[in-house]
CHARMM-style PDB file with segment names, atoms N, HN, CA, C and O in Angstrom:
ATOM      1  N   MET     1       0.855  -1.197   0.000  1.00  0.00      PROA
ATOM      2  CA  MET     1       0.000   0.000   0.000  1.00  0.00      PROA
ATOM      3  C   MET     1       0.887   1.241   0.000  1.00  0.00      PROA
ATOM      4  O   MET     1       1.842   1.340   0.770  1.00  0.00      PROA
ATOM      5  N   LYS     2       0.558   2.173  -0.865  1.00  0.00      PROA
ATOM      6  HN  LYS     2      -0.218   2.093  -1.491  1.00  0.00      PROA
ATOM      7  CA  LYS     2       1.351   3.397  -0.938  1.00  0.00      PROA
ATOM      8  C   LYS     2       1.039   4.307   0.241  1.00  0.00      PROA
ATOM      9  O   LYS     2      -0.077   4.315   0.761  1.00  0.00      PROA
ATOM     10  N   ILE     3       2.035   5.068   0.651  1.00  0.00      PROA
ATOM     11  HN  ILE     3       2.942   5.062   0.229  1.00  0.00      PROA
ATOM     12  CA  ILE     3       1.845   6.001   1.760  1.00  0.00      PROA
ATOM     13  C   ILE     3       0.762   7.012   1.417  1.00  0.00      PROA
ATOM     14  O   ILE     3      -0.071   7.346   2.259  1.00  0.00      PROA
ATOM     15  N   VAL     4       0.774   7.496   0.190  1.00  0.00      PROA
ATOM     16  HN  VAL     4       1.450   7.225  -0.494  1.00  0.00      PROA
ATOM     17  CA  VAL     4      -0.216   8.494  -0.231  1.00  0.00      PROA
ATOM     18  C   VAL     4      -1.622   7.926  -0.128  1.00  0.00      PROA
ATOM     19  O   VAL     4      -2.543   8.605   0.326  1.00  0.00      PROA
ATOM     20  N   ASP     5      -1.781   6.689  -0.546  1.00  0.00      PROA
ATOM     21  HN  ASP     5      -1.033   6.138  -0.914  1.00  0.00      PROA
ATOM     22  CA  ASP     5      -3.102   6.055  -0.475  1.00  0.00      PROA
ATOM     23  C   ASP     5      -3.529   5.902   0.983  1.00  0.00      PROA
ATOM     24  O   ASP     5      -4.696   6.087   1.329  1.00  0.00      PROA
ATOM     25  N   PHE     6      -2.560   5.562   1.826  1.00  0.00      PROA
ATOM     26  HN  PHE     6      -1.612   5.411   1.545  1.00  0.00      PROA
ATOM     27  CA  PHE     6      -2.847   5.390   3.245  1.00  0.00      PROA
ATOM     28  C   PHE     6      -3.295   6.709   3.862  1.00  0.00      PROA
ATOM     29  O   PHE     6      -4.284   6.761   4.592  1.00  0.00      PROA
ATOM     30  N   LEU     7      -2.562   7.768   3.562  1.00  0.00      PROA
ATOM     31  HN  LEU     7      -1.758   7.726   2.968  1.00  0.00      PROA
ATOM     32  CA  LEU     7      -2.904   9.091   4.090  1.00  0.00      PROA
ATOM     33  C   LEU     7      -4.262   9.541   3.574  1.00  0.00      PROA
ATOM     34  O   LEU     7      -5.045  10.134   4.316  1.00  0.00      PROA
ATOM     35  N   SER     8      -4.540   9.266   2.319  1.00  0.00      PROA
ATOM     36  HN  SER     8      -3.903   8.785   1.717  1.00  0.00      PROA
ATOM     37  CA  SER     8      -5.826   9.666   1.731  1.00  0.00      PROA
ATOM     38  C   SER     8      -6.969   8.966   2.471  1.00  0.00      PROA
ATOM     39  O   SER     8      -8.018   9.557   2.728  1.00  0.00      PROA
ATOM     40  N   HSD     9      -6.743   7.710   2.801  1.00  0.00      PROA
ATOM     41  HN  HSD     9      -5.891   7.230   2.592  1.00  0.00      PROA
ATOM     42  CA  HSD     9      -7.769   6.951   3.511  1.00  0.00      PROA
ATOM     43  C   HSD     9      -7.996   7.547   4.902  1.00  0.00      PROA
ATOM     44  O   HSD     9      -9.137   7.697   5.339  1.00  0.00      PROA
ATOM     45  N   ILE    10      -6.919   7.881   5.583  1.00  0.00      PROA
ATOM     46  HN  ILE    10      -5.992   7.759   5.228  1.00  0.00      PROA
ATOM     47  CA  ILE    10      -7.014   8.472   6.920  1.00  0.00      PROA
ATOM     48  C   ILE    10      -7.756   9.796   6.864  1.00  0.00      PROA
ATOM     49  O   ILE    10      -8.600  10.079   7.714  1.00  0.00      PROA
ATOM     50  N   ILE    11      -7.440  10.609   5.856  1.00  0.00      PROA
ATOM     51  HN  ILE    11      -6.754  10.379   5.165  1.00  0.00      PROA
ATOM     52  CA  ILE    11      -8.093  11.913   5.703  1.00  0.00      PROA
ATOM     53  C   ILE    11      -9.592  11.735   5.506  1.00  0.00      PROA
ATOM     54  O   ILE    11     -10.388  12.481   6.076  1.00  0.00      PROA
ATOM     55  N   GLU    12      -9.975  10.758   4.709  1.00  0.00      PROA
ATOM     56  HN  GLU    12      -9.329  10.152   4.246  1.00  0.00      PROA
ATOM     57  CA  GLU    12     -11.399  10.512   4.472  1.00  0.00      PROA
ATOM     58  C   GLU    12     -12.092  10.089   5.773  1.00  0.00      PROA
ATOM     59  O   GLU    12     -13.220  10.497   6.049  1.00  0.00      PROA
ATOM     60  N   GLU    13     -11.404   9.271   6.559  1.00  0.00      PROA
ATOM     61  HN  GLU    13     -10.487   8.940   6.335  1.00  0.00      PROA
ATOM     62  CA  GLU    13     -11.978   8.827   7.828  1.00  0.00      PROA
ATOM     63  C   GLU    13     -12.181  10.008   8.760  1.00  0.00      PROA
ATOM     64  O   GLU    13     -13.205  10.109   9.435  1.00  0.00      PROA
ATOM     65  N   ILE    14     -11.197  10.905   8.792  1.00  0.00      PROA
ATOM     66  HN  ILE    14     -10.365  10.823   8.243  1.00  0.00      PROA
ATOM     67  CA  ILE    14     -11.280  12.092   9.646  1.00  0.00      PROA
ATOM     68  C   ILE    14     -12.434  12.980   9.196  1.00  0.00      PROA
ATOM     69  O   ILE    14     -13.179  13.508  10.022  1.00  0.00      PROA
ATOM     70  N   LYS    15     -12.578  13.140   7.893  1.00  0.00      PROA
ATOM     71  HN  LYS    15     -11.973  12.711   7.222  1.00  0.00      PROA
ATOM     72  CA  LYS    15     -13.667  13.975   7.364  1.00  0.00      PROA
ATOM     73  C   LYS    15     -15.011  13.396   7.779  1.00  0.00      PROA
ATOM     74  O   LYS    15     -15.902  14.127   8.210  1.00  0.00      PROA
ATOM     75  N   ASN    16     -15.154  12.085   7.648  1.00  0.00      PROA
ATOM     76  HN  ASN    16     -14.430  11.490   7.298  1.00  0.00      PROA
ATOM     77  CA  ASN    16     -16.427  11.447   8.002  1.00  0.00      PROA
ATOM     78  C   ASN    16     -16.715  11.604   9.492  1.00  0.00      PROA
ATOM     79  O   ASN    16     -17.851  11.857   9.894  1.00  0.00      PROA
ATOM     80  N   THR    17     -15.672  11.450  10.304  1.00  0.00      PROA
ATOM     81  HN  THR    17     -14.750  11.244   9.978  1.00  0.00      PROA
ATOM     82  CA  THR    17     -15.841  11.593  11.749  1.00  0.00      PROA
ATOM     83  C   THR    17     -16.197  13.019  12.104  1.00  0.00      PROA
ATOM     84  O   THR    17     -17.076  13.261  12.932  1.00  0.00      PROA
ATOM     85  N   TRP    18     -15.517  13.961  11.480  1.00  0.00      PROA
ATOM     86  HN  TRP    18     -14.804  13.764  10.808  1.00  0.00      PROA
ATOM     87  CA  TRP    18     -15.776  15.380  11.738  1.00  0.00      PROA
ATOM     88  C   TRP    18     -17.215  15.737  11.364  1.00  0.00      PROA
ATOM     89  O   TRP    18     -17.887  16.462  12.097  1.00  0.00      PROA
ATOM     90  N   GLU    19     -17.678  15.235  10.240  1.00  0.00      PROA
ATOM     91  HN  GLU    19     -17.131  14.646   9.645  1.00  0.00      PROA
ATOM     92  CA  GLU    19     -19.050  15.504   9.799  1.00  0.00      PROA
ATOM     93  C   GLU    19     -20.046  14.882  10.783  1.00  0.00      PROA
ATOM     94  O   GLU    19     -21.104  15.453  11.047  1.00  0.00      PROA
ATOM     95  N   SER    20     -19.705  13.727  11.313  1.00  0.00      PROA
ATOM     96  HN  SER    20     -18.846  13.263  11.098  1.00  0.00      PROA
ATOM     97  CA  SER    20     -20.588  13.064  12.272  1.00  0.00      PROA
ATOM     98  C   SER    20     -20.688  13.899  13.545  1.00  0.00      PROA
ATOM     99  O   SER    20     -21.772  14.060  14.105  1.00  0.00      PROA
ATOM    100  N   TRP    21     -19.555  14.427  13.998  1.00  0.00      PROA
ATOM    101  HN  TRP    21     -18.674  14.296  13.543  1.00  0.00      PROA
ATOM    102  CA  TRP    21     -19.532  15.250  15.207  1.00  0.00      PROA
ATOM    103  C   TRP    21     -20.339  16.524  15.012  1.00  0.00      PROA
ATOM    104  O   TRP    21     -20.984  17.004  15.944  1.00  0.00      PROA
ATOM    105  N   ASN    22     -20.303  17.071  13.804  1.00  0.00      PROA
ATOM    106  HN  ASN    22     -19.779  16.681  13.047  1.00  0.00      PROA
ATOM    107  CA  ASN    22     -20.993  18.327  13.520  1.00  0.00      PROA
ATOM    108  C   ASN    22     -22.434  18.115  13.070  1.00  0.00      PROA
ATOM    109  O   ASN    22     -23.124  19.056  12.675  1.00  0.00      PROA
ATOM    110  N   SER    23     -22.868  16.876  13.137  1.00  0.00      PROA
ATOM    111  HN  SER    23     -22.308  16.113  13.458  1.00  0.00      PROA
ATOM    112  CA  SER    23     -24.239  16.587  12.719  1.00  0.00      PROA
ATOM    113  C   SER    23     -25.237  17.126  13.747  1.00  0.00      PROA
ATOM    114  O   SER    23     -25.093  16.864  14.941  1.00  0.00      PROA
ATOM    115  N   PRO    24     -26.245  17.875  13.296  1.00  0.00      PROA
ATOM    116  CA  PRO    24     -27.276  18.440  14.186  1.00  0.00      PROA
ATOM    117  C   PRO    24     -28.001  17.366  14.998  1.00  0.00      PROA
ATOM    118  O   PRO    24     -28.548  17.653  16.063  1.00  0.00      PROA
ATOM    119  N   ARG    25     -28.004  16.142  14.500  1.00  0.00      PROA
ATOM    120  HN  ARG    25     -27.559  15.909  13.635  1.00  0.00      PROA
ATOM    121  CA  ARG    25     -28.695  15.055  15.191  1.00  0.00      PROA
ATOM    122  C   ARG    25     -28.051  14.755  16.541  1.00  0.00      PROA
ATOM    123  O   ARG    25     -28.721  14.299  17.468  1.00  0.00      PROA
ATOM    124  N   LEU    26     -26.740  15.014  16.647  1.00  0.00      PROA
ATOM    125  HN  LEU    26     -26.196  15.385  15.895  1.00  0.00      PROA
ATOM    126  CA  LEU    26     -26.049  14.748  17.907  1.00  0.00      PROA
ATOM    127  C   LEU    26     -26.307  15.848  18.920  1.00  0.00      PROA
ATOM    128  O   LEU    26     -26.029  15.680  20.107  1.00  0.00      PROA
ATOM    129  N   LEU    27     -26.833  16.962  18.464  1.00  0.00      PROA
ATOM    130  HN  LEU    27     -27.059  17.098  17.500  1.00  0.00      PROA
ATOM    131  CA  LEU    27     -27.102  18.071  19.379  1.00  0.00      PROA
ATOM    132  C   LEU    27     -28.514  17.925  19.930  1.00  0.00      PROA
ATOM    133  OT1 LEU    27     -28.955  18.755  20.725  1.00  0.00      PROA
TER     134      LEU     27
END
């Protein structure tokens, strides 16, 4: 697995988590 691909995957996971945290449903 390429480092770039690995980092891209991590970034996507962070984005999804961040969006989940900012979801109005959690408020």
